N, C-alpha and C positions, 0 to 999 in steps of 0.2 A: 525365503519368509519373507510376507509381504508388509510393507515398510507402516506400522503402527503408531499412534503416541496415545499417551493419555493425557484428558483434561480434566483439572480440576476447576467445577464451577460453583457462586456461591447462589441458591436460591432461597430466596425470601417470597414469603404472601402464604409458605401451604399452611394450613391448619388442620389438617387431619390426616387420615392414611389415604384417603380416595383422591389427595393429590398428590403424594405420593405413586399411586399404581397409575394414576393418567398420565406424569411424567415418565415413568420406564416405561409402559405401555407403548404412550407414543413416539418417544425417542428412538425405543428397540425397533420399531416397525422400519425404520427408516433403512436402507439398502447400505452396506457399508460400518454399520454401528453394530460393535463386538458385544458392548457390555455395556451396562449402565447401572450402577449403585448408588442410588438416592435416599440421602440419612435425613429424615424429620426430626431428628432432638440437634443436629451439627448445620441441617440449613445448607448441607453440601452435596454435588452429583460429580460423584467420580466418574468420568464415561473411557473408553478404550475406541476405538472410532481408527480406520483406513484413511490416511495422509494423502489418498488418491483422488478418494469423494469430501473431505469435510476437513475444517478447523477448529479450534477450540472457540472464535468467536463465532463463528456460524453456527455452531449446535448451541451455543449461548443465546443465540436471538429467536433459534424455533422455541428455546422452551421462556423465552421471555414475549413471544407472541402466543404462548398459552393464557396469559394475563398472569404467570409471574415475575418477579423481579429476578432476573440470574443476569449473571456478568462474571466474567471469565478470569478465575483469579492464578493460573499457569498451567504450562502446557509442558510434558516432559516425554522424552520418546520410549516407547513398551513392548515389548514382545509381545506374541496373544498371551492371554493370562483365561486361567481357569475361571469361567463368570462365578461373583460374588452377588446373590442378591442384597435386598435392603437389610440391615439389620435392627430398624426401626417399626418397620411396619407391622402391623398387629393384629392382622389376620389370625383367627384359630380355626387350624383342620388339624383332626383329633388324630391318634391312629389306625393302623389298620394292621390286621394279622399275617404273618405270612403265608400265602396259596400254597394250600393241600395238594399239591397237584407232584410232590415229586414221586418217584418214581422209586418201587421197593429196593430195587436190586443195583441202586446208584447207593453202595455203602461208605463210598467217598466221601458223600454230601455230609455236612453238620449245620450245625444251626449256633449262632452267638448274638451275645446282647451288647452291644457299643454303646455307653453315655457318650451322649454331647450336648455341649454347652455351644453358647451364642445363638443358637437360632431363635429368632424373632418372628416369624410370620411362614405361611403357605409356600411364600416362593423360597424360602431356604428348604424347607421339605420338599420341595419337586425337584428344589437344584441336585441336593444331595444325592435323590435315588437316582434323577436320569444319571448324573455323572458316575453314579458306582457303580451303575449297571452295565456300563461301559467297561470296567477292571474284568482281564481275563478272570476266571473264575469265581463269580458273584453271580449265582444262579437265582437269587430275587432276594429285596431290601424291602423294607417296608419303615418309613419313620415316622417318629410318635415326638409332635410338635407338643404335645399336651406332659409328657412324662419323660422328653429330653431326653428321647435311646432310638436305636436303630436295632431290629430284628434282624439279623441277615442269613442267608443260605448260600454254604459255600462249599468249595471242593476243597477238603483240607489236602490234598494231593498236587494242587497250584496255587496256593496260596493259605495264612493263617490271620489268625485273627487278629495280630496284634499289624500285619502289613495293612488289615482293611482299617484298623484306628487310624495307622500313619495315611494313607489316603487323603482319610476323613480331614484330619489334620492340613493336610497341603491343598485342602478347599478356602480353608479359612477359618476351620472352627475347632475346640478345643474337645480333645475324646478320649475313652480309657474301656477298656475291654471291661466288662462285667460280669458274664459268662461266656466261657469257650464251650460250652457244649450246648444242650437244650436243657431245660431246667429239669431237674428232679422232683420238683414238687408241681402237685396236683392240687386244683383245689376244686372243694365240694361246698355246694350250696344244700342246706338240709331246712327243710321246715318239719316243725316238733309241734305236735299237739299234745296236749295235758299238764302245759307249766303252769303254774298259777302264781310264782311267787319268786323273789330272788334266789330261792336256796334252792328250786328245782333248778334252774339257769346255771348257778354255781357248781352244782351238783352233777352238771351232764357236763359242764367245762373240765371238773379236776378228773373225772374218770375216764374223757378224752384222750385229755393233753400228759394222761401217767402209759397210755399205748404205745408201744414203740412205731415210730416213723411219723408220727404224728408232731410236726411244726408248731403249729398254731390253731387256736379255735376260739370263737367268739361267740356266743350265744347271747340275742339280742332277746329277751321275755318280751318285748314290744310288738316287734314284729314275727316274733315264732321262727325265727331263721336263725340256723348256724351256719358262719362261715369256717369252712376247714382249710388247712393247708397241711400236706402229708405227700409222703414220698413213696407211689406207688411200687416200688420195689420191693419196701417192707410192708406195705398195709394195704387192702384195698377197698373201695366204698362199701361192699356189701355187709363186710366185717364191722365198720366205723358203724352202720344201720343197724348191724345187730347190735350193737355195745349199747347204743344208743336205746333201743329197743327192751333189753334187758334191766335197763334202769325204770322200766315202768311207763314207758315215753311211745307214742305214735310218732314214728320218722320216714319221710319219704325224700326222693330226692326233688328238689326245686326248679320249676321252670323259669324263665321271667313270666310267664303267666300268674306259675301259682303264686310268687312271692308277693304280685299285684293283688290276686286277688285275696291272699292271706293277709295282707296287713291292713286290711280294711277290718278285721275282725267281726266281720258279719255275723259268722254261726254262734260265736261266744258273744256277740250283743243280745241276737234272738234265746240263746239257750238263756242266759241268767234274767232277763228281762221276763221270760216266762218263768222261773224260779220266785222272783220277786214278786211276782204277780199275787202267784198262788200262798205265796207265805204270807203276803200281805190279808187277801183275801180273808184268810182263818184266822190270821193273826190281831187284826182288830179285835172283832166279838173276844178273845184271849185274852187280849189288854184289859178290855172293857168286865167281863167277869171278873179279872183274878182283881180290880181295884172296887168291884162292888162287893164281890164274897171276901175278899181277903185283907185289904182295907178297913171296909166301912162295915159289916159286921163281923169280923175280925174271929173267921172261923179257924186260923193256923193258930192262931192267939187262943182263944175259947175252942175247945175243941167239942165241949158238949154240946154248944149252938150247931154244928155240923150236923143234922139231923138228918138217917136215911130217909130215903123212899124208894118206890119200886120194890128194890130187893136189900134185906140185913145189909148195911155198910156201904151204900153207892149212894151219895148226897147227889144233890141238883148239880152243882158247880164241878163237882169229879165228873158227871156222866158228861157236861158238855162239853165241858176243857177233853178227854177223852175225844168225842168226836172230831172236834175242829183240831186238836193236836194230829193225829192220825196224816190226814191228807198231806199234814205240811212236812211229817215226818219221812211219808216213805214217797210222795213225789218234789214235792219241795228239797230234802235233801237227797233226792237222786244222786246229782253229779258228785256233791261230796262223797256220796260210797262211795262211787266208782273210782275217785283220786284215791281214796284213803286206801282203798282193795290194790291199786297198781305199787303205793307208796308202801305199804304193807308185807308184800308178798316180797318187796325188796330189801325188807330190814329197816325202811326208814321212817322219820315222820316228817309231816309237814304241816301247817296248820289247817289242811281239811282234817287230819287227823285228830287233832286236839274239838273240832268243832263235831268230828263225829263222836267222838267220845262223850264231851258234854251233852249233847241231844239225847243218845242211844241209851247212856245210863241213866239221864232223867226221866227218858220217855219208857223206858223197860224196865227201873224200878218203881216208877207207879204203877203199871201196869202189874207188875209182879205182886206188892203189899196189895192193891185193889184189889185183883184177886184173890188171896188170901183172906183178907178182911170178909169177902162175900162167903168162900166158902167157909169158913167159920162164925159169921155171922157176929162179925163186932158190931160193939153196941155204938159208936159211932162212926165217920167214915174216915178212913185213916187219910194224913197230911201226903200230897203228892206232887208233881212237880211239872205235870204237863204243860204247864205254862213258860217252860225252860223251850222248848224247841220252839216254840212260834217266834219267839220275842228273839231269840239267834238269828235264826234265817231268814228274818227280816230284814234286819240290819246288815246282814254279813252279803245277802244276796244283791241287794240295795247296791251294797259299795263295789261288788263285783261286776254290777251291772255298769256304773256311772266310769270305772274303770277303763273296762271296756271299750267304754264309749269314746273313753280320751285316747287311749290310745290307737284307735280306727284315726282319730284326725290327726293325729303327731302324722301322722302318713300318708297325708291325702296327697303331698306335694309330690309327689313320686305318678300318679295316675295323673296327674294334672300336666306334667311334665310329657308324659307320655298323649297325654291330647293334642298336643301341640303339631304331635307328624302327620302327615300328609297320607292319604289311604290308597293313592290311585296315582299313577302316573301315565304321562302319554309319553310311548318307546318308541323311536322312530328310526328306519335303515332306512341309510343312501346307499346310492351306488358309485364305483368309482368317478364318477364325473362331481358328484357331492349333490345332488339330485334325490331325494325324498322318495322311495318307492313304496312305505307302507308306515303306518301309524296302528299303535294296537295302545287300548288300556291294559293296563297289568297293578295287579298289588305291588304298592311299596316293598312287601319282604320278598318279591321274588327281581327284584334290579340288581343285576353286578357291575362290578367296578368295570368301566369302559361301556354301558351303555350310553347311548344318545338318547338325551330328556330334552322333549318339549314342553315349555312353560308358559299359558298364556296369561295375560295381563290378569292380576288380581288370585291368581292362583298362591298356594303355597308353594314351597322348592321343597322336593321331597327328599332328596339326598344331599349330600357335598359334592360338589364339582367343580368344572372349570367351566366358564363361558366359551363356546365357540361360535356362536352367531348370535346377533342381537345385538340392540341397546337398551337399557332399563336401570332404573334404581329398583333397591330394595331396602325392606325396612327389617333391620336385624335390632330392635330394642330389643328382643327377648335375650339377645345374646349379649348386645354390647352395652345394653340401657339407655343407650342413646335415641333422641327421638326423631335424628335429621335421616334420611333415608341416604342410602348408600349406593352412589355410580357404580353398575354395573356395566362392562364390554367384552370385547374378546380379551380373554386373558386371566378374566376379573374372576376369584374364586367366591363361590356362592357356597353359603351355610344351609343345610337342611332345617325345613321347619320356619325360614322366613318368607316374606312375601313380597312376590314380583309386585311391583306397583305400574312401573309403565308400559313397555312393551314386551313385544314377543323376543323369549330366550330359548336358544338351545344350548343345552348344557353336557359336555361330558362326567358321569359320574365317578367320583376320587374314591369315598368313603360311604362304603353304605353298610345296612344292620344297625347291629352292634358296634359297629366303629366308626358312627358317626359322632358330630358333635353333641347333637341332640342326647343320644345314647352317652355317652360318655359323663354328659352332666349327671343325669339320671343317675350313675353309677358313684359322681362323687359326692352326689346330697346322700344317696344309700349309704355309703361308706362314712359318712359324717355323723348320721343318725346313727351306726351302728358302734360307733367308740362309746368305751364307756368313761364317765368320770371320774377321777380319784374318790370322791365323795361315796360315789354309787358302789365302787368295790368296799369300803369300809361297811355300807348298810347291808351289802349281799354277807358278810361275814358275822354280821351280828345276827341277821334272818337266821344263820344258817346253824346257830346256837339255841334261839331262844324259845322254839316250839320245843325240842327235844328237851331242853333244860325245864320245862312245864311238865313234859309227860315223865321225867323221871321223877319229876317231886311227887305226880300226882301216885307213877309207881310206888313212892316211899310209904304214902300216906295209905295203901291199899293194903300193904302189910299189917296194919292195925286192924284189919276187918274183922278179927278174930276177938280183937283188945273195943269194941265199939266202935269201930275206926271205919264203919261200912258211911255214916253220915256224915264224917268228916269228909270223906272221900267224895262225895256229893256236894258238899258245899265248896270243897276245893275245885272240883270240876265247873262249877255256878259261878264262882267269884273271879275262877284263873282264865276264863275266858275273855281273851285282851280285847275288852269290845272298847274302853277306853282309850287305850293303846291305838287300837285300831281307828278310831273316830279322831284324837287326836292331830293327825296333819289332813286328813280330808276333808274333816266338816273346816277347818280354818283356811283350807283352799276352797271349797265350795262359795263360803262367803268371802274371801279374798276376792277370787276369780270372777264373783257376782258384783260385788261392788266395782270391780274395775272396768267389768262389760256395761254396767249403768253408766261409767264415767268414759266411755270411748277406750277403755284398754282394754283389748283382750287377751287373757294370759290362759296359755294352754298349756294346762297342770300344773305340776308339785316341780317339775322339776328346772324348767325356766323360773320359774317365781324363787325356788331355793340360790339360783346363781345371780340371781336379778341384783341380791342386797350384798353380793361380794365382788361386784363389779370395780376392776379398779381402771379398767380404762374403755371409752367407750371411741369404738371405729367408725364414721360416717360415709357413707357413698356419697358425692357429690350429686351428679342430674337428677332431678326427681325428691332427692331427702333435702340437702342444703338449701338446693335453690327449686323452683318452680316445677322444672321438669320440661318447660314447654317454651320455645324463644317468644320475646319480647322486644319491642322497639325501643329502645333506651335513648337512643340520640338522632338528630337529622341536620346535618349541616348543609345550608344554604349556599350556593354560590350567586346566588342575585337579589337584588334590591328589591322591598314591598312596594314601589312605587310600579315597579315592573308587574312583577306578580304577588298577589297577596298569598300569607301563608294556607289560609282555605282552599284556595285555587289549586296550589300544590300538593294540599290532603287528599282535594278530590281526584286530585289526575294519578297521584300512586295507587290510591286504593280503589279508583274505577278499573285502573291497569289489571289489580291484582286480584281483582273482582272472581276473575275466570280463573283462578289458580288454585290447586290443591296440594300444591307444597308448602311444607310448614315453614318456611321463611315467607311467601306471598302469602299465608293465613294470618302470619302473626304481622305484615306491612295492614292488610286488610282489615284486621279488628281493631289497630291503632287507629286507621283513619276513621272506624264506625265508631268510636270514643270520642274523637275530637269533634267528628260531623256532628255527634247524637243524630245520627240520621241511617236508617236500614238501606234505603236508595242508592242508586250508583249511576253517575253520566253515562248514556249510551257509547258502546265501545263496537268495534270492528277491524276483522282482521286479524285476530286475536293466534298468536303463535308461541311454542316456548320448547325450550330445551333443557333435558333433566341435569339437573346440577349446573344449570349456568344463569337460566333468566327466563325474561317474557319479552315480549314486545307486542301493540296494538295501538290501533287510532281511536282518541279517546274523543266526541262529538259533543260538541255545544253544551262542554265544562261552566261556561258564564250562565248560560237559561239554567243551568241544575242547581249550583249555587244561589241563585237568584230566587229558588222557587222553596229555599230549607234555611231553618236558621243556625247560624253558624255558632261557633265558637268566638266572643269575643277577644280574641287577643289584641293585647298593646304592641302595638308595630314601633316600638321606638328600642333602642339599645342592638346588642350583636347578640345577647343570651339571654332564652326566654326561659323559666319552667312553666311547664304546660300543667295545669292541672291532673294531669294522670303523672307526674314525675317526671316526666320524660323532658328533656332538653333539645330545646331549637337553639342554633347558632347560626350565624354567618360569617361565610368565610371566604374570601375572593381569591381565587388562585393566583397566583403570580400579580397580583393587585388589580385585575381586572374584575368587574363581575360581568355575569353571564345576563342577556337580554334575550327574554323569551317571549318568540314572537306572540302578536294578538292575531289568533286565526280560530277560527271556528271548532278548526278538526288539528287535534295537535296528534304526531307519532310520539308514541311513547314507550320508551326502551328501559327495562329494569334487569340488574343482572351484574356478573362480573367482569373484570375486564378483558377475558380473552370472549367472551359473549358480545361487549360493546365492540370490540375490534373487527367481529366477524360480522358486523354488521357496519361496518365501514367507519365507524365514529374514533376519531382519533384519544387518545387519551396520553394526558402530557406527565410531566414529569412531575411536577406538584400533585396532582392528582393520586397518582401513584406513592408518593410519597405518604401520603393523608391515606391513604389506604391501608399501606401497609403499617403507620402508627397503628392504627388502630384494631388490625390484627394480630399486632404486637403485643395487646393489650387483652387478649384472649375473645377480641369479639369475630361475630361475622359482620361484612359488610357488603353494602352493596353500592351500584354506580345507578344514577337517574339520569338517564337522556330526555332531552326533549326537541323534539325537531330535530338530532342529529348532535345535539348541541348537551356538552353533559354541564347541570345545573345543582346538580347536588349529591349526596352519599347518605345513605341509611344507614346507624348501625344497632346491630340486633343482639342480643344477649339473651341469655338464661339468668334471669334477675334470684338474687340471694331473698330467701324466706325473712318473712320480719321479724320473725321472733329467733332466728338461728343465732346472733350472738349473744340474745339475752340469756338463751339454751346452755349455750358453751360458758359462758361466764359460770352461770350456775352449777354445773357438773364440775367445773375447778374450783369452784368452792366448797364444793362437796368431797375433796379431794379424788378427783376422779381425773386420768389424764386423758385428754381430747386427742385423737386422730383424722386425717382425714385422707381416703382411701379412696383412689379414680383412674381411670383410664385415661386421662384428659392428659395436656401435656403441663409440661414442668411450671411454665410462665401461668396458664388459666389456671392452675390447682394453685398457686401459691398465692395469684391475687384471689382469689377465691375464700382461703385461709382465714388472712389477713383480714378480710372486711367480716369476719364471724370471729376472729378471735384462738382462730387453732393455730398453733405454735410449730404442729406436727405433721409431716407431708408425707404421703406415699402417693407418685402421681407415676401417667404410663404402665400401670400394673395391670396387665391383661387378666381374664377373668378366669382362667386356671391357675394366676398368681396369687388372686388373691386371699384364694383358703390358707395357701401358705405363708402368709402375709399374717392373717387372722394365726395361724399354728405357732408362728415366729415371737408375736405377740403375747399368747399365752405363757410360753416358757419365758419370757422376758419380766411380765408385770403380775401376771398371775389370771385372774379372769378378767373376760373380755368380753363384751356386749357391742356387737354389730348391727348398723343400722343401717336399711336399704330398703330400694323399692324392685328392681329388677331382676328378672332371670336369670340375669349375669350375676346376681348376687349370692344366688339361691345356695353355691357350693360355703361360699364364704359363710352365710347366715346360719349353715348348718353346723358349720364347722367352729363356729365360736361357742363359747359358753352360752352366751343369751343370743339370739337371734330376733330384731328387733324390724318391723316390716312394715311401710306404710300402704294401708289401706289401699291409698290410691294406684300404689304400684301394680305391679303384675300378679296372677291367682298363684304364679308357682312358688317369689318370694313369699308369698302372702302363707301360704302353707307350711316354707322350710322355716319360716320365723316360729319361736316359740311365743314371742309377743309381737301384737300389732294394732297400732294407733289408726283407730277408725278414722278418727277424727282430721288427718290428714296435718295434724298438729305436733312439731316438735316438741312443746311443751309436758305435751303428754306424757313424752321421755321420763319427764322428771317426776311426774307422777306415779310413772309405772317403778320408779326405783326406790320410790318414798312407799308405795302399797306393797311393795315386796317387802321392805325393812319393816315393816308394822304387822304384817303376815305372817312372816320366819319368826318375828318375834311372841307373834301367838302361838304358832308349833310349838316354839319351844317351850312356851310358859303350859300348853296344854300335856305336851310329851311330859312336863318334869311331876304335874298336878298326875297322870295315871302313873306312871312309874313309883311313884310313892305311894299311889292305891294299891298297887298289885305287890310291892316290897312289904305291905303293912297287910294287906288283908289277906294274902295266902299263909302267910304262918298261922294267921290266928284263926283263918280257918279250921288250918289242918291241925289245929291244935296246940300247937306249939305253946301258948299260953294258959293252957288250963289248967295246971296246977297252981297261976295266979288269980284263975276266979275269971279269967278273961276269955271267952268263945262265944260262937254266933251259930245260931241253927240256920238252915240251908235256905227259909225263905227270908233271910235276914242278908244271906250274899246275894238272895239274887234281887233283893233292894238296893243292896249297896251296889251290886254291878251296875241299873238302872241310873242311879245316883250319879256314878262318877260318869256315864255316858251323858248324863241332862248336864252336868257340871262342865262337861267340856266344849259339848256345843255351844252352854250357854256365853261358855267364855270365846266362842270362835264370832259371835254374834256380835259384840263387842268392835269388832271390825266393821261394821256397818255404817261405825262414825268417820270413816273416813273420808275426808273430803282433797280433790286433787286441786295444786294449784294453777294458777290461772294468770294471765298475764299480767295483770298489775299486781297481785301478788308477789309474783317472783318482780316486780321491778320494785316492789316498796321494801320487797326483802335484802335488795342487793343496794338501795339507798342507804337504807339503817344499816348496812355492814360496813359501807363505805363512810357512815356519818360516825359509826363506833370507833371505825380505824382513824378519820380525823380526829376524833377527839382524843382518843391514847395519844398519838403525838402531838396535839394542842398540850395535853396537861402536861407532859414530858417538859415542855417549854416555858410553860407557865410559872412553873415550878424554878425556874430561872429566875434572876435579878440583873434587871440592867439598870443602866444608870446613863444618863447624857440623851443623846435623840441618835438611835441608830435603826436598821432599817433590816432586818434578817428575810432571806428568801427561803422559803420554807415549801419541801414537795410536797403537792395535794393542793396549789392555789391559797396558802395562809402566810401572812402576811404577820409579825412581831416588832409590834412599834413600842417606843420608847417619848414619852411627851411630859415634860413636867415631873417627872417623877413618877407616871403614872403607866401601868402597866396593861399597853391595849390588843386585845386578840380579835384581829382582822381576819374574819374566813369567810369564803365566796363556798355556798354549798349548791 
């Protein structure tokens, strides 16, 4: 056995996961280093090494040379250990299915699922896969970081699932056997056409779940998709489809593309738009004629005024209404008839049946009675109901059209996610010497695991993989939500859909197709949108009995046909169409969402509106939500005196140096300098060079001449700390008590970057400067050093600034009784610092994107309704899983589409406005439903003749008028929402001051009631003092 030792080294200065990977990759590449495990949270590196080549001090020194503060803590003798990768790394690599190339004659091959706890990154995944493939009897293993499990194909004659779990435990992870054999459950996705209400989806679910072998069934009315899990040995897919079709619906297996096409609802939108236009074209004249003849001339009240024309018993109004109602009944109501027939032939009823009954009986009765009157030459034209079909179908088709438009909007997030995927990739082949022998473009769908892919600068990375050649940085903001690019070098993992920014990369594909990170996020959003809230289950049950109840009531009234009840049945059908009940919610939602849109609050339909007023907790993402989402210079520390170098010259030097940089940090410095100098020009630069993730260097020429040509900010050059006009801070600090002397030359060599970059350029970084840099990093900031003529003369502190309104919004929410949480992937120290500045007391830090959804689900169980506020693609699963997802409009399109509410103005104060608007709209909906319910419960018995013995009854035209009046009253009630005004910063601030003053007055009034004698002074919380002087009580209060 070779002699080995284990070194424990403290590593300070790490700010993100890139630092961890850089250290692991650099140190592990050295000969004699057996393994290295770097913990970002504990700031410790554990290294196993060959004592013939290394010692602990030497390893700490090479880490220190990389720009980190590394010190040896301890060393001890160690035998060769199996490698454990970092537990604190935050790379997200998603599961891959087991390759399905197992030969059919290998009867001893089985598959098991193993739960694995303790994995934190792709390094853990790769480590487990690599080590387990070496175990005898294992023929394939794929580890899923997202689902914390592994699927293993093994030879049951050589190894058991329990032994596999034991091997994984020896690697340092917790594991248990989930399933020792192939899962008996199969999953089926079905596209279902013909559903128009929750009654339909409930009916399908109940029938499917009653079948033997069905484990679960969820039918989503919005996406027209059913997700069914079943035991294939007991029931098959064809049987399931046949059962659905036997219920009167159209069903087919859904491919991924089918689901994306179906969720747009384009066909349904076009269908109901045509139905609405046809009904409207003929319906408006019908309404005008009805008003003129039925109200102005009172023809139905005074039949003698209804003079027949053309032929006996045919009046002008009945003739016109007949011609106008017929196209509406036959064309506008076509789809209602189709859906009603499908329901009736399976002995069920839905709202379509009720609508068809009302319009058909009204139209049929009118046509029959008019024909009879003409044939028997009645003296006056009879009373008809030709006006009923157009009126009903106009409102109902309009509602259906708007409904399907809203449904389509709620699912656009999935198509937005898919648009992030690259279309093509460059596949390369290499010979044994590693020389590229061929390149060809290929569709992303054809990429296989193990393919070598060439990625040019600026291109999207097509699939998840590992870098095998090249050095660059990648924009992974759509996954991480962070704006800073991530350095990519050999062995670094890359995520499909991210953008290669800097240099040429060659990667090896590891997860492709539906196993990629992007595809799994699509799945998470889709699953979150499919899940039903408990309140929806309740409304489903009510909807399931509502229409049949009306139908039964109508059938009972039809039994009285032989006793003058035909008129009653027409009256019941005219009044029983729940138009007001149907308008109660959508009209309030339309007005409420319209008011919200006018105020910069986009609310996507009734569900988020319903849940928002119930919210008990609001969870904020940090970057881009609580903070501005882009780095800004917050402080500059100068090591020089103004007599030697003026402040404006220093700003000119750093701004001009970064003028050629495209890195976010460089842009932040450039924007800061531009704001201070109030000038868009820069001094001349030459010999510019940069290193991705490290820094820049260049020569700035004639800075003094440039300054003399512009008007600079008149800074007062006294004191050691100055607050600039942009709220940034300039401080003077002299390391080791010595100020830096900057040479007075026309051309100055300027270097800006981290310690590693400075040391690589031959610049010495003193211990005091390292300590200063360390303190800034520990505060959660980004910090770079500035060297002029190879002398460090200052440091620049950069942070993501908190939004001005953040603390006011947090306190306003807390005053409303809402708990506030911060949920972020940042380290604990940065997260707690941000939360403290905003007044947030509860923080979840270092949370991976896939874990954010789990945190939301845990909170929902703990506190009730939860709202999630975010702006990045990485937030989209959490936004979809929350009861209410709220997105910032400046964020990613995917987050916006996943959310139920979008704040257009990028102002958190609108969040308070959204909650208040939701409460007012929900109150209005409840009021509308109350009115509509009272109307239906009172109107139907009267229309059916229940109170006829008491002399109380109505005619069909009265029922139609009552139906119209109820709808008008509901719409009018909803229009009161237009009086809503959203809060502003000033109004919220005044509310806060008023509440604070009221609390102070309450405390003060309690104290004034007491009598004090002699001179005494009492300190009271809230900056209040009670003083007694000469027997007079004085209240002193600082406001």
